[in-house]
N, C-alpha and C positions, 0 to 999 in steps of 0.2 A: 503495500499499501504506498504512495509515497505522501509524501507529507506536503501540504499546504503551505506555504511564506506565509509570514501574519505580517498585514499593512504596517506602518509604522504608528500611527495616528487618527485619528477620524475625531469629530465632534459629533456628540449627541445632548440631544434635544428634549430637554421631558417636554410633553405641551402641544397641540397641534394650532390652539389659538392666536390670534395677532401676534402680542407676544412670543410664543417661538415660532412664528414667519418671518419676525420682521429681523432673532436672531442670526435665520439659515443663511437671510438675505443679507446682510450684515457678514460673516462669515465667507458667501461665494462672491463676493464687494472686494471679499482680500486676496479672493486666493485659493478658497479653501475648498476640494471638490468631496472630500467623504464627511460627509452629514449624513446626520442618522437620525429619526426621530422617532420617539419613543411614543404614543398617547390612546389615552384610554374611548375617546371617539373621532370620529373625520373631525377635522375644526379646518381651516382655511392653510393651513401651514401641511395636508397634510398632502393639497391637489398642487406645491408649489415646484417645480423643476432644480430647485436648489436641491432639493432632498436628496439622495442618492434609496439611500432607502428606509422607510415605513413601517414600525410595528403594533401594531392591534396586543394590547397589553391590557393586563388587570390593574388599578391602583391601590395595591396591598403588596411588602415585603419578601416574601415567599419569587410570584411572577418576575419583579424588579432582577431581584440576585441573578435569578437564573436563566431571562432574557440579560443583562449583562457579560453574564459569566460568558455565553454564547458568544457573544459582541466578540469579548475579550477575545476567543477562538482564530477571528479572523484581523483583527489590530494588537496591537500590543500595549498603544496607549489609549485609554479614550478622556476623551476631558468631555466636562456633563457640565449641559446651559439646562439648572429645574426655569421653572416658570410660575412652581409657587408653592405655597407656606408645608403645601399633602405632599409636593414630589423633594420637597427637606428631613420630612420626616420620618420620608421614604428613607433616606440616602443614610439621616442616623442611623438608623437600626438597621444597615449592613454594611453600615463605615467599612469596618475591620478585617470584612471579608473581600471587599473589595478595593483597598487602599493601596496597595498595591498597583494599577500599576490603570485608578483608574485619577482624577484632577478631577475632584471634589470641593465643591464651595462653598465652604462653612466651614466653621469651626467647632471644633467637637466639642471643646470645654467648655460654652455657653450657649452653642443652638438653641436648645430646648426652654434656657430663659429665653430669649432675642425671639423666638417665639410668637408669645406672648407680645401682645400690639400697645397693652397696658405698662408694660418694661420696654417696648424701643421706645415710645413717649416718651417717659421718666428718663432716660438717659440724654434722651435728646436734649 
């Protein structure tokens, strides 16, 4: 059996609403070719020509972990762009399982505290 060579990296956008589309557009304009979308339901980004691969996924940690590990079979490193607090909560739960091959835009030590909007407000 032949080993498939991994590509170096991809951008993974979580969520297909307008903010997901805008992230895909900005990345594509800067030359990023491998843009993957995980979505629980089709939104504007699902129909974008910027998206190389779109995966429909349930919003739960087990499905996200499985799908991200599956994506890691094709890409050595995954840069993740969450578009909602729910995505950040899921990433926090699976952080230790994916941190070696993913860029996670969250601070593990305080993410749960700052997901609470009043804590964000008080800090500001």
